[in-house]
N, C-alpha and C positions, 0 to 999 in steps of 0.2 A: 251244681255249686250251692252251697248252703247260703242261708240268709246272711250269716255272719261274714261269709266270704265276700258276698255281693257288697255289703256295706264297706268292707275294708278296701275293695277295689274302687269304690266310689270315692272314698277319702284319698286314695293314691292319685287317681285321675284328677281330682279337684286340686290337690297340692300341685300336681305338675302343670295344670292349667294356670294356677296363680303364679308359678315361677315363670312360665312362658310369657305370660302378660307382663310381668315385671321386667323380663329381659327385653321384650319388645318396646316397652315404654322407655327403658333405659337407652336402647339403641336409637330410638327416635329423638330422645332428648339430648344425648351426648354425642351423637354422630359427627358433629362438627368439632369436637374437642381434639381429635388426633390432627385434623387439618390445621386448626388454630395453633397447635403446638409446633407442627412442622413450619408454618409460616413465621412463628416467633423465632425459631432458630435461624431461618433465612434472613429475617429482619435484622437480627443482632449480629450475625456472623457472616452473612452472604455478601457477594460482590455488590457494588453500588447499583448496577442496573437491576439486579434481582431484589435487593434489600428494600428499595422504596416501595414498590408494589406490595411486597410481602408485609411491610409495616402497615400500610393502609388496609390490607385485608385483616390484619390483626385488630385494628381499631374498629373495623366495620362489623366483626364477628362478636356475637353475644356469648360465645364460648371462651373468649379470651379472659385470662385472669388479670388482676390488678397489676401484678408484676409484669406480664406480658405487655400490657397497655403502656406502663411507664417506660419500659425498654423500647417500645415502638416510638414514643414521643421523643425519647432521647436520641435514638438513631436518626430519626427524621430531621431533628434539629442539627445534628452533626453533618448530615448530608447537605442541608441547606446552607450551613456556614461554609462548608468547603466550596460551594458554588457562589458564595458571596450574596445570598439572598437573606439578608438579615431581618426582613420584615417576616418571612417565613420562620426563621430561627425563633423569633420572639413569639409567634403564634403557638408553636410547638412547646416551647418552654412555659408559656402561660398555662397551657392544658396540663403539662406535666405537674406544675406547682399546684394547680387546682386539685390534683388527686390527693394532696396531703403527703406524698411520698418523696418530696424533693429533698435532696442532700445539700450540703453547704456548697458543693461544686456546682449543682444545678442553679442555685441562687446566683452564684458568681458568673456563671455562663449567661444567664439572663441579663445581668448587669453589663457584661461585655457587649452583648447584642444592643441593648439600650444606648450605651456609650457610643458605639459605632454609628447609631442612628441620630446622634446629637442630643439624646435625651439624658442629660447629665445629672439632673436632680433625681430622676427615677433610677438611674444607674447607681447613684450613691446610696439610695435606699436598699437596693438589691445587695450591694456589697456590704452594707452594714448587717443585713440579715444573714449573709454568709458568715461574717465575723462573729455574729451572735451564736452560731452553731459551731464554729471552730475558730478560735482567735489565735491559733498558732500557726496559721499559714500566711507567710510573708506577702505572697502575691495578692491576697484578698486586701491587705492593707495598702499595698502599692496601687491597686485598682481604685480603691476609694480615694486615695490621694490624687490620682489622675483626674478623677471626676471633679473633686474640689478644686484642682488647679484650673480646670476648664471653667469653673464657676467663679474664678478669681478670689476664692477664699484661700489665700496663700497661707495664712497662719495655720489652719486646719490641715492643709495639704502638707505642710512642713512637718507637723506632728505625726501625720499618718505615714509619711515617707520614713520618718525616724522609727516607727514601729516596725515597718517592713524591713529596714536595714537591720535592726536589732534581731529579727527573726531569720536572718541569713539571706535575704533577697537583696543582695548588694551588686546589682548589675550596673553597667555603665549608664544605662537608660535611667534607672531609678536614682542614682547618685546625681546625675545631671539634672533631673527633674527637681530634686530637692534644692540643688544649687540655684535653679531658676526661681523657685519659690522664695528662697532666701534673698536673691537679687531683687525681686519685687518688693520684699519687706525692708530693703535697704541694709541687710546684713551682709555687706559685701565681702568682708574677710572670711566669714563662714562660707559664703557662696564659693569663694575662690578655692577653699579647701575641698569642697565637694567636686568642683570641676576638675581640680588637679587629680583627685582620686579617680574620677570617672575616666579622664583621659589616660591615666596610667593603665587602666583596663582595656581601653579602646582608643589608641592614639589617632585614629582615622575617623572618629565620630564627628562629622563636620558641624552638626548642630551644637555639640558641646564646645567645639572650638570657637564658634561664633558667639556663643553665649559667655564663655570665659573672656573673650575679647571685650564684650560689653562691660564685664566686671572690671577688667583691668582699666578700661576707659573711665569708668565711674571712680576708680581709685586714682585717676590722673597718671597712670603708667601707660602713656600712649605708644611708646615703642613696643611694649609687650602686647598691647591690644592689636597693633598693627601686625605683628608676627602671627597672632592667632587668626586674624582676619584673612591674612595671605594664605595660610594653610587651609582654612575653611573654603576659600574660594577655589584653591587648587583642587580640592576634593569634590566640590559641589558644582563646578564649572560656573555658568553664568547665573547669578542669583541676585535679584534686585535688592533684596533685604540686606544681604551681606555686603554688597557693593556700597550700599548707603551707610552702613555701619563703618566700613573701612574709610569712606570719604570723610567722616567725622573726625576719625583719628588723624588722617592725613592733614586735614585743615588745622588741627590743633598743633601739629608739627611744622606748620607753615608750607606744606607741600601743596600749594593751591592748584597747580595745574593737574596733578595727579587726582586730587580730590574732585575737581571739576570733571575729569574724564570718567571716574567712577559714577558720578551722578548721571552724566549724560547717557552712559551705557545702561544704568539702572532704569532710567526713564524710558529708554528705547525698548528695554525688555518688558517693562510693566508700566505703561503710561498712566494708569490709574493709581499707582503707588504713591500716596500723598506724602509720606515722610521724605521721599527722594526730592520731590518738588520744594518742600519746606526747607530741607538742608541746602538745596541749591540757592534758594532765596536768601 
């Protein structure tokens, strides 16, 4: 073998050594990537029993991409919501939002979790964030209105329900909720229109029947109020609140014995319900 041939072979073997070293390094560095990818598929598409552990493996792996991690947080939040564990839902969505990859739907879902946990102001902030990203989704406006209603900000709640309805979110629940906000604002005629529309969609919604009864009572139409309370009680069985409301209309109609019977039953059902005791007095 000539000197030139020897040099050529040295270069060949050197190149092969560099390639082999590179492959070994890549294999060492990226060996976990296929496993992370498989776990990500199981996490997002697998059955509940398999998905939870797979999602946690995705989050524990340093091979997981940002998309894999956000998918894992979202699936874990969904699983926790299905199980009614809203503290966990909130934790997973906090982590998802911290990645900077959250969508308007993710902000809305965190708002729902906070609302369910009674954190209405925080929920309202999340719903506003969702609306800031997409203000054409009626349910975002309705959710914001629900939070403001719980905070007794009836004027803003009414406006937000109006936005939801304008975007096509015209369920019996949303119409009834705007009716309740309007009732609280003293807009009885407008409230009545909302409850009429809500009950046209769902005639057996006992909360809307009860609340329309209150509107009729406020307008002095006691027979109409009584008819609504009767239907509401028939649908909801024994309910101290509705019984107390009906007793007020019965008393305005001079039906004292029936009013007294309603109050006695209401107090027996809920001895701590103060309005029943006040009405009886």
